[in-house]
C-alpha positions as CSV (number, residue, x, y, z in Angstrom):
1,X,-7.6,17.9,-29.6
2,X,-9.3,14.7,-28.5
3,X,-10.9,14.3,-25.1
4,X,-9.8,11.2,-23.3
5,X,-12.0,10.0,-20.4
6,X,-10.9,7.8,-17.4
7,X,-12.8,6.8,-14.3
8,X,-10.1,6.9,-11.6
9,X,-8.5,9.8,-9.6
10,X,-5.6,9.8,-12.0
11,X,-3.9,7.7,-14.7
12,X,-0.2,7.3,-15.3
13,X,1.6,8.4,-18.4
14,X,2.3,4.8,-19.2
15,X,-1.4,4.0,-19.0
16,X,-2.2,6.9,-21.3
17,X,0.3,5.7,-23.9
18,X,-1.4,2.3,-24.0
19,X,-4.9,3.9,-24.1
20,X,-4.0,5.9,-27.2
21,X,-2.3,3.0,-28.8
22,X,1.1,4.6,-28.9
23,X,2.4,1.4,-27.4
24,X,1.0,-2.1,-27.4
25,X,2.0,-3.1,-23.9
26,X,2.9,-1.4,-20.6
27,X,6.4,-2.8,-20.9
28,X,7.1,-0.6,-24.0
29,X,6.5,2.7,-22.1
30,X,10.1,3.1,-20.9
31,X,11.4,2.5,-24.4
32,X,8.8,4.8,-26.0
33,X,9.6,7.6,-23.6
34,X,13.4,7.2,-24.2
35,X,12.8,7.7,-27.9
36,X,10.1,10.3,-27.9
37,X,9.3,13.5,-25.9
38,X,5.8,13.5,-24.6
39,X,4.5,16.9,-23.5
40,X,2.3,17.3,-20.4
41,X,0.9,20.8,-19.9
42,X,3.5,22.1,-22.3
43,X,6.6,20.5,-20.6
44,X,8.6,17.5,-21.8
45,X,8.0,14.4,-19.7
46,X,9.8,11.1,-19.7
47,X,8.6,9.4,-16.5
48,X,6.1,6.6,-17.3
49,X,4.8,6.9,-13.7
50,X,3.9,10.6,-14.0
51,X,0.4,11.0,-12.6
52,X,-2.1,12.7,-15.0
53,X,-5.2,14.4,-13.7
54,X,-8.5,15.7,-15.0
55,X,-7.9,18.8,-17.2
56,X,-4.3,17.9,-18.1
57,X,-3.3,18.3,-21.8
58,X,-0.9,15.8,-23.2
59,X,0.7,15.7,-26.6
60,X,2.0,12.3,-27.7
61,X,4.2,12.1,-30.9
62,X,2.5,10.1,-33.6
63,X,-0.8,9.8,-31.6
64,X,-2.1,13.3,-31.1
65,X,-3.1,15.9,-28.5
66,X,-5.4,14.9,-25.6
67,X,-7.3,16.6,-22.9
68,X,-7.9,14.3,-20.0
69,X,-11.4,14.2,-18.4
70,X,-12.3,12.2,-15.3
71,X,-15.7,10.6,-15.8
72,X,-18.2,11.9,-13.3
73,X,-19.0,8.7,-11.6
74,X,-19.4,10.0,-8.1
75,X,-17.1,7.3,-6.6
76,X,-13.9,9.2,-6.6
77,X,-12.5,10.9,-3.5
78,X,-12.2,14.6,-3.9
79,X,-9.4,16.3,-1.9
């Protein structure tokens, strides 16, 4: 499992797909998700706008399994 860092409160599933090179542009996210099942925390997900947070585990067909880690930059709001 690969750790994937980001520096915002969350990223969307579409952003993650682009980060891991599963798609080459954001516009391809809808197509990719209609053809493939991506698993977020063990459950199938097809919404490109799904918010992903620190600690989430995501499995992307053809790209791998990723554990999301928010970079500790001190600028994020904590709720």
